[in-house]
C-alpha positions in Angstrom: 155.1 233.4 134.9 152.2 235.8 134.7 148.6 234.8 134.9 148.2 235.1 131.1 151.1 232.7 130.5 149.8 230.2 133.0 146.3 230.3 131.4 147.8 229.7 127.9 149.8 226.7 129.3 146.6 225.3 130.8 144.7 225.8 127.5 147.5 224.0 125.6 147.6 221.1 128.0 143.8 220.8 127.8 143.8 220.8 124.1 146.5 218.1 124.1 144.5 216.0 126.6 141.4 216.4 124.5 143.2 215.3 121.4 144.6 212.2 123.1 141.2 211.4 124.7 139.5 211.6 121.3 142.1 209.4 119.8 141.7 206.8 122.5 137.9 207.0 122.1 138.2 206.5 118.3 140.6 203.5 118.8 138.2 202.0 121.3 135.2 202.5 119.1 137.1 201.0 116.1 138.0 198.0 118.2 134.4 197.5 119.2 133.2 197.8 115.6 135.8 195.3 114.5 134.8 192.8 117.2 131.1 193.3 116.2 132.0 192.7 112.5 134.0 189.6 113.4 131.2 188.3 115.6 128.7 188.8 112.7 131.0 187.0 110.2 131.5 184.2 112.8 127.7 183.8 113.1 127.3 183.9 109.3 129.9 181.2 108.7 128.4 179.1 111.5 125.0 179.4 109.9 126.4 178.5 106.4 128.2 175.5 108.0 125.0 174.4 109.7 123.1 174.7 106.4 125.7 172.7 104.6 125.6 170.0 107.3 121.8 169.8 107.0 122.0 169.6 103.2 124.5 166.7 103.5 122.3 164.9 106.0 119.3 165.3 103.7 121.2 164.0 100.7 122.8 161.2 102.7 119.6 159.9 104.0 117.7 160.4 100.8 115.0 162.5 102.5 115.5 165.3 99.9 116.1 164.6 96.2 117.3 167.8 94.4 115.9 166.5 91.0 112.3 167.4 90.4 110.7 164.2 89.1 107.3 165.3 88.0 106.1 168.4 86.4 102.5 169.0 85.2 101.3 167.7 81.9 101.4 164.6 79.7 104.8 163.0 79.5 106.9 160.0 78.6 108.3 158.4 81.8 111.9 157.3 81.6 113.5 154.6 83.8 117.2 153.7 83.3 118.8 150.3 83.4 122.4 151.2 83.5 125.4 148.9 84.0 125.5 145.5 85.7 122.1 144.3 87.0 122.9 143.3 90.6 121.3 143.3 94.0 123.5 146.3 95.2 123.6 149.3 92.9 121.5 151.6 90.8 120.4 148.7 88.6 119.1 146.4 91.3 115.7 144.9 90.9 114.6 147.1 93.9 115.7 150.3 92.3 114.4 149.6 88.9 111.0 148.4 90.3 110.7 151.5 92.4 111.3 153.7 89.3 108.8 151.7 87.3 106.1 151.8 90.0 106.4 155.6 90.3 106.3 156.0 86.5 103.2 153.8 86.0 101.3 155.3 88.9 101.8 158.9 87.8 98.6 160.3 86.4 100.4 162.2 83.5 102.4 159.2 82.2 101.4 158.4 78.6 104.0 155.7 78.2 107.1 154.2 79.9 110.5 153.8 78.3 113.2 151.6 79.7 116.6 153.0 78.6 118.9 150.0 78.6 122.7 150.1 78.6 123.6 146.8 80.3 125.9 143.9 79.7 123.8 141.7 82.0 124.2 140.5 85.5 122.2 138.4 88.0 119.4 136.2 86.5 117.5 136.5 89.8 117.5 140.4 89.7 116.7 140.4 85.9 113.9 137.9 86.5 112.4 140.0 89.3 112.3 143.1 87.0 110.8 141.0 84.1 107.9 139.9 86.4 107.4 143.4 87.8 107.1 144.9 84.3 104.5 142.4 83.4 102.6 142.9 86.6 102.5 146.7 86.2 101.6 146.3 82.5 98.5 144.2 83.6 97.6 146.7 86.3 97.9 149.7 84.0 96.7 148.3 80.6 96.5 151.8 79.0 100.2 152.6 79.6 102.6 150.9 77.2 106.2 150.1 78.1 109.0 150.2 75.5 112.7 149.2 75.8 115.2 151.5 74.1 118.7 150.1 73.7 121.6 152.4 73.3 125.0 150.8 73.5 124.4 147.3 74.7 121.5 145.1 75.8 122.9 141.7 76.5 122.2 138.8 78.8 120.2 140.0 81.9 119.7 143.3 80.1 117.9 141.5 77.3 116.0 139.5 79.9 114.5 142.7 81.2 113.9 144.1 77.7 111.9 141.1 76.7 109.1 142.1 79.0 108.5 145.4 77.1 105.7 145.7 74.5 108.4 146.6 71.9 112.2 146.9 71.8 113.9 149.7 69.8 117.6 149.7 69.1 120.3 151.6 67.2 121.5 149.8 64.2 124.9 149.5 65.8 123.7 148.4 69.3 124.8 145.1 70.7 121.9 142.8 71.4 121.4 139.2 72.6 123.7 136.9 74.6 120.8 134.7 75.7 122.8 132.2 77.7 124.1 131.4 81.2 127.6 130.8 82.5 129.7 130.1 85.6 133.4 131.0 85.3 136.3 130.3 87.6 140.0 129.2 87.5 141.7 126.0 88.4 145.1 126.0 90.0 145.5 122.3 90.8 148.4 121.7 88.4 150.2 124.9 89.4 150.0 124.0 93.1 151.4 120.5 92.3 154.4 122.1 90.5 155.0 124.4 93.4 154.7 121.6 95.9 151.7 123.3 97.7 149.1 121.0 99.4 145.5 122.2 99.5 143.8 121.3 102.8 140.1 121.8 102.4 137.8 120.2 105.0 134.1 120.1 104.3 130.9 118.5 105.7 129.2 117.2 102.6 130.9 115.5 99.8 130.4 118.3 97.2 130.5 121.3 99.5 133.7 122.5 97.9 132.8 121.7 94.3 133.7 125.1 93.0 136.9 125.5 94.9 139.6 126.7 92.4 142.4 124.7 94.2 140.7 121.4 94.1 140.0 119.0 91.2 136.4 119.2 89.8 134.8 115.8 90.0 132.7 114.7 87.1 129.5 114.4 89.2 130.0 118.0 90.3 130.5 119.2 86.7 127.3 117.5 85.7 125.4 119.1 88.6 126.7 122.6 87.7 125.7 121.9 84.1 122.2 120.9 85.1 121.8 124.2 87.1 122.9 126.2 84.2 120.6 124.4 81.8 117.7 125.1 84.2 118.4 128.8 84.5 118.9 129.0 80.7 115.5 127.4 80.2 114.0 130.0 82.4 115.7 132.7 80.4 114.5 131.2 77.1 110.9 130.9 78.4 110.9 134.6 79.4 112.2 135.6 75.9 109.6 133.5 74.2 106.8 134.8 76.4 107.8 138.4 75.8 108.6 138.2 72.1 105.9 135.7 71.0 105.6 135.0 67.3 107.8 138.0 66.4 110.8 135.8 67.3 112.4 134.1 64.4 114.2 131.3 66.1 117.1 129.3 64.6 119.9 127.3 66.1 121.8 130.4 67.2 119.0 132.4 68.9 119.6 131.0 72.4 123.3 130.2 71.9 124.7 133.1 73.8 125.8 135.0 70.7 125.5 138.8 70.4 124.3 140.6 67.2 124.1 144.2 66.0 120.9 146.1 66.4 120.1 145.9 62.7 120.5 142.1 62.7 118.5 141.8 65.9 115.5 143.4 64.2 115.8 140.9 61.4 115.8 138.1 63.9 112.8 139.3 65.8 114.8 140.1 68.9 113.9 143.8 68.5 111.1 145.6 66.7 112.8 148.6 65.0 115.3 151.4 65.0 114.7 154.2 67.4 116.0 156.4 70.2 114.5 157.8 73.4 113.4 161.0 71.6 112.0 159.3 68.6 110.0 156.8 70.7 108.6 159.6 72.9 107.8 161.8 69.9 106.6 159.3 67.3 105.4 156.2 69.2 104.1 157.5 72.6 103.2 160.9 71.2 104.5 162.7 74.3 107.7 164.5 73.6 108.3 165.7 77.2 110.4 163.2 79.0 110.4 162.9 82.8 113.1 160.8 84.5 111.7 158.4 87.2 115.0 156.5 87.6 115.8 155.9 91.2 119.3 157.3 92.0 121.3 156.1 94.9 121.9 158.6 97.7 125.4 159.2 99.1 124.9 156.7 101.9 123.9 154.0 99.5 126.8 154.7 97.2 129.3 154.4 100.0 127.6 151.3 101.4 127.8 149.7 97.9 131.5 150.5 97.5 132.4 149.4 101.0 130.3 146.3 101.0 131.2 145.0 97.6 134.6 143.7 98.7 133.2 142.0 101.8 130.5 140.3 99.7 133.0 139.0 97.2 135.1 137.6 100.1 132.1 135.8 101.6 131.1 134.4 98.2 134.7 133.3 97.6 134.6 131.4 100.9 131.7 129.3 99.8 133.0 128.8 96.3 130.7 131.3 94.5 133.1 134.3 94.1 133.7 134.9 90.4 131.8 131.8 89.6 128.3 133.0 90.4 125.9 132.2 87.6 125.2 135.0 85.2 123.0 135.0 82.1 125.2 135.6 79.1 
């Protein structure tokens, strides 16, 4: 092969080597770029995950509340009493009192409205809220407090409402149930038919007086009745204190019956027909409504759900499970 042919071969091989080298370099650079992009996305997702974790922790512990409670300007303060009034839950005395305290202490509060949708609950919790409303009302004499009933305001719900300056209802609301009860079941006869023997050992002759599988002695029945009468008297006294001479008492007022909102106005259990908006607009004269209700954070909700069964089991052990006294 002549020199010219050899040179052409070398040029061809060089071109081929250059093309292969360039391809390898491009592949290497592409791989590096992909790794860099993957690393960036990995960092991004880690940061997102961290942010979500921090958010969950803040919500869990209640350190951060995503709902803005107070904005500038005169307003009507709203506090919800929703569901059963009990020591654990959003309608515990602690939660309601915290909302009320925040509402009354806010400089822009023109009036406080309790929005009530409750069938009742613990007389202790309702009594604590009743006393706290009256205490705050005395501390802030220029800030009125009104109860607005939507669906139902019965038993402990009405106990709370009675502390308000006025009570407004819908004409079809259910209002009243001023009474107290303890309910349980007796299985003594059933056990005898099944041939089952109840072995209850107590220290104290009446320690098991609410045991569903043992006969209820007359002395224990009388004791329970005296407790109910005492709690009922406390309930009645609170209603009379709150309603004053507006209350038109008759033989059914404190019987435990429930009436419509329209009838409750006639009986003096309520003052008029109204809603949250109408009371804010026409009575308090501050249309803007700011919600001060204390909401449970995630941890509290889980604790309430997990703890409820355990609490019922303990109460059942001492004979107070389903038979705990409740105003009705």
